[in-house]
C-alpha positions as CSV (number, residue, x, y, z in Angstrom):
1,X,0.0,0.0,0.0
2,X,1.2,3.5,-0.9
3,X,1.1,6.4,1.6
4,X,2.0,10.0,1.2
5,X,5.1,11.4,2.8
6,X,4.9,14.9,4.4
7,X,7.5,17.3,5.6
8,X,7.3,19.3,8.9
9,X,5.4,22.0,7.1
10,X,2.6,19.5,6.3
11,X,3.5,19.6,2.6
12,X,3.5,16.5,0.5
13,X,7.1,15.3,-0.2
14,X,6.6,12.0,-2.0
15,X,5.2,8.6,-1.6
16,X,6.3,5.4,0.2
17,X,5.3,1.8,-0.3
18,X,4.4,0.1,3.0
19,X,4.8,-3.6,3.6
20,X,1.7,-5.6,4.3
21,X,3.7,-7.8,6.7
22,X,4.0,-4.8,9.0
23,X,1.2,-2.4,8.1
24,X,-1.3,-5.0,6.8
25,X,-1.7,-7.3,9.8
26,X,-5.3,-8.3,10.6
27,X,-6.3,-7.3,14.1
28,X,-7.4,-9.9,16.7
29,X,-9.0,-8.3,19.7
30,X,-8.2,-11.2,22.0
31,X,-4.5,-11.1,21.1
32,X,-4.3,-7.3,21.5
33,X,-6.0,-7.6,24.8
34,X,-3.6,-10.3,26.0
35,X,-0.6,-8.2,25.0
36,X,-2.0,-5.1,26.7
37,X,-2.8,-6.9,30.0
38,X,0.7,-8.5,30.0
39,X,2.4,-5.2,29.6
40,X,0.3,-3.5,32.3
41,X,0.9,-6.4,34.7
42,X,4.7,-6.4,34.1
43,X,4.9,-2.6,34.7
44,X,2.9,-2.9,37.9
45,X,4.8,-2.0,41.1
46,X,4.2,-3.8,44.4
47,X,3.9,-1.0,46.9
48,X,1.5,-2.1,49.6
49,X,3.1,-4.3,52.3
50,X,2.0,-5.2,55.7
51,X,4.1,-6.9,58.4
52,X,3.3,-10.3,59.8
53,X,4.0,-11.3,63.4
54,X,7.6,-12.2,62.5
55,X,8.4,-8.7,61.1
56,X,6.8,-6.5,63.8
57,X,9.2,-5.1,66.3
58,X,9.2,-6.5,69.9
59,X,7.2,-9.4,71.4
60,X,10.2,-11.6,72.3
61,X,9.1,-12.2,75.8
62,X,6.1,-14.2,76.9
63,X,3.6,-11.6,78.3
64,X,2.7,-13.8,81.4
65,X,3.0,-17.3,82.6
66,X,1.1,-20.1,80.9
67,X,-1.1,-21.1,83.9
68,X,-2.5,-19.7,87.0
69,X,-3.4,-16.1,85.9
70,X,-7.0,-16.8,84.8
71,X,-6.2,-15.1,81.5
72,X,-6.0,-16.7,78.0
73,X,-2.7,-18.2,77.0
74,X,-0.4,-15.8,75.2
75,X,3.1,-16.4,73.8
76,X,3.8,-13.0,72.2
77,X,2.5,-9.5,72.3
78,X,3.0,-9.3,68.5
79,X,0.2,-11.8,67.8
80,X,-2.3,-10.7,65.1
81,X,-5.1,-10.6,67.8
82,X,-3.2,-8.0,69.8
83,X,-3.2,-4.3,69.2
84,X,0.2,-3.5,67.6
85,X,0.6,-7.0,66.4
86,X,1.2,-8.4,63.0
87,X,-1.4,-8.5,60.1
88,X,-2.7,-11.9,59.2
89,X,-3.8,-11.7,55.6
90,X,-2.6,-8.3,54.5
91,X,-0.9,-7.5,51.1
92,X,2.9,-8.2,51.0
93,X,5.7,-7.2,48.8
94,X,6.3,-10.8,47.7
95,X,3.3,-10.7,45.4
96,X,4.1,-11.3,41.7
97,X,1.9,-9.9,39.0
98,X,4.2,-10.8,36.1
99,X,2.5,-12.3,33.0
100,X,4.4,-14.0,30.2
101,X,3.5,-13.7,26.5
102,X,5.3,-15.1,23.6
103,X,7.6,-12.8,21.6
104,X,5.8,-13.4,18.3
105,X,2.4,-12.8,19.9
106,X,3.6,-9.5,21.4
107,X,5.0,-8.4,18.0
108,X,1.9,-9.4,16.1
109,X,-0.3,-7.5,18.5
110,X,1.8,-4.4,18.1
111,X,1.9,-4.6,14.3
112,X,-1.9,-5.1,14.3
113,X,-2.3,-1.9,16.3
114,X,0.0,-0.1,13.8
115,X,-2.0,-1.5,10.9
116,X,-5.2,-0.3,12.5
117,X,-3.9,3.2,12.6
118,X,-3.1,3.0,8.9
119,X,-6.6,1.6,8.1
120,X,-8.3,4.4,10.0
121,X,-6.1,7.0,8.2
122,X,-4.5,8.0,11.5
123,X,-0.9,7.3,10.4
124,X,1.3,10.1,9.0
125,X,4.7,9.5,7.6
126,X,7.3,12.4,7.9
127,X,10.4,12.6,5.8
128,X,12.4,13.5,8.9
129,X,11.9,14.9,12.4
130,X,14.4,17.5,13.4
131,X,14.4,20.7,15.5
132,X,16.8,23.5,14.9
133,X,16.6,24.6,18.6
134,X,14.8,23.8,21.8
135,X,11.5,25.4,21.0
136,X,8.1,24.0,22.2
137,X,6.2,26.6,20.2
138,X,7.9,25.5,16.9
139,X,7.0,21.8,17.6
140,X,3.4,22.7,18.5
141,X,3.1,24.7,15.2
142,X,4.3,21.6,13.3
143,X,1.6,19.4,15.0
144,X,-1.0,22.1,14.3
145,X,-0.3,22.1,10.6
146,X,-0.4,18.4,10.4
147,X,-3.7,18.3,12.2
148,X,-5.2,20.9,9.9
149,X,-3.9,19.7,6.5
150,X,-3.3,15.9,7.0
151,X,-5.5,14.4,9.7
152,X,-9.1,14.1,8.9
153,X,-10.1,16.2,11.9
154,X,-12.1,19.0,10.2
155,X,-9.2,21.4,10.9
156,X,-9.3,20.7,14.6
157,X,-13.0,21.6,15.0
158,X,-16.2,19.6,15.1
159,X,-19.8,20.6,15.3
160,X,-22.6,18.6,16.8
161,X,-26.4,18.5,17.1
162,X,-28.6,18.7,20.2
163,X,-31.6,16.6,20.9
164,X,-33.8,18.8,18.7
165,X,-31.5,18.4,15.7
166,X,-30.2,22.0,15.9
167,X,-26.5,22.6,15.2
168,X,-24.4,23.4,18.2
169,X,-21.3,25.5,18.4
170,X,-18.0,24.0,17.1
171,X,-15.8,22.4,19.8
172,X,-12.1,21.8,19.8
173,X,-11.1,18.2,19.2
174,X,-8.7,17.0,21.9
175,X,-5.2,16.3,20.6
176,X,-4.2,12.6,20.7
177,X,-0.9,12.0,18.9
178,X,1.9,9.5,19.4
179,X,5.2,10.6,17.8
180,X,7.7,7.7,17.1
181,X,11.2,9.0,16.3
182,X,13.7,6.7,14.7
183,X,16.6,8.1,16.8
184,X,17.3,9.8,20.1
185,X,17.1,13.6,19.7
186,X,17.3,15.9,22.7
187,X,16.0,18.9,20.9
188,X,12.9,17.0,19.7
189,X,12.4,15.4,23.1
190,X,12.6,18.6,25.2
191,X,10.6,20.6,22.6
192,X,7.6,18.2,22.9
193,X,7.6,17.1,26.5
194,X,5.4,19.9,27.8
195,X,2.7,19.6,25.2
196,X,-0.6,18.1,26.3
197,X,-2.3,15.3,24.4
198,X,0.8,13.9,22.9
199,X,3.8,11.7,23.6
200,X,7.1,11.2,21.9
201,X,9.0,7.9,22.1
202,X,12.0,6.3,20.3
203,X,11.5,3.4,18.0
204,X,13.2,1.1,20.5
205,X,10.4,1.9,23.0
206,X,7.5,1.2,20.8
207,X,4.8,-0.7,22.7
208,X,1.2,-1.8,22.5
209,X,-0.1,0.5,25.3
210,X,1.0,3.7,23.7
211,X,-0.3,2.6,20.3
212,X,-3.7,1.9,21.8
213,X,-3.8,5.1,24.0
214,X,-3.2,7.6,21.2
215,X,-5.5,8.0,18.2
216,X,-3.0,9.4,15.7
217,X,0.6,8.2,15.0
218,X,3.4,10.1,13.4
219,X,6.3,8.0,12.1
220,X,9.4,9.0,10.1
221,X,10.5,7.4,6.8
222,X,13.6,6.0,8.4
223,X,11.4,4.5,11.2
224,X,9.3,2.7,8.6
225,X,12.4,1.2,7.0
226,X,13.7,0.0,10.4
227,X,10.3,-1.5,11.3
228,X,10.0,-3.4,8.0
229,X,13.6,-4.6,8.3
230,X,13.0,-5.8,11.9
231,X,9.7,-7.6,11.3
232,X,10.0,-8.7,7.7
């Protein structure tokens, strides 16, 4: 499939032939869901931890003798039934939420998400992504031009209808863009990091969660070549 190439001014700069093995993968909801759940589980941090009776400080001495006091038997003041004692069934840091998924399954799910962006006309190919200086305003202007001229977003505006069928005022469409750069670039990174509704990652960090979270994807020509070489 052929797709237009644009420059940073949102002007057409040629065409590129995309491989069906990377951008023509049929989506399977079950596989995509499995890959998404696995990534979320593997990123999960175990923070909650309660101490059991062996971890709580104190309680080394038997509170009172076994017989003759008229009270219930007690061997330690750190028993879970005592105030200040251990917790019986609380969460512990030994919990493991890791989920395994085959490498090929993970790759296929990611390529299916990329293919879906192409099928929905939400994928834009840039000839290159470079910034002359650390300038958030310049990066935001580039995105604005792409939104107006390339993405099918009605120039960033949309109108609706109320219950009576009357047209309402136009509302701004929330930005949702994932920028995938083929190389590390500090100027690009720091120019984009404060913009809302977008995220920039390197090609080495491409993942299923980001592809699903953001509606639109921007990819460079060099990035397309690397992906096709990697997953051919």
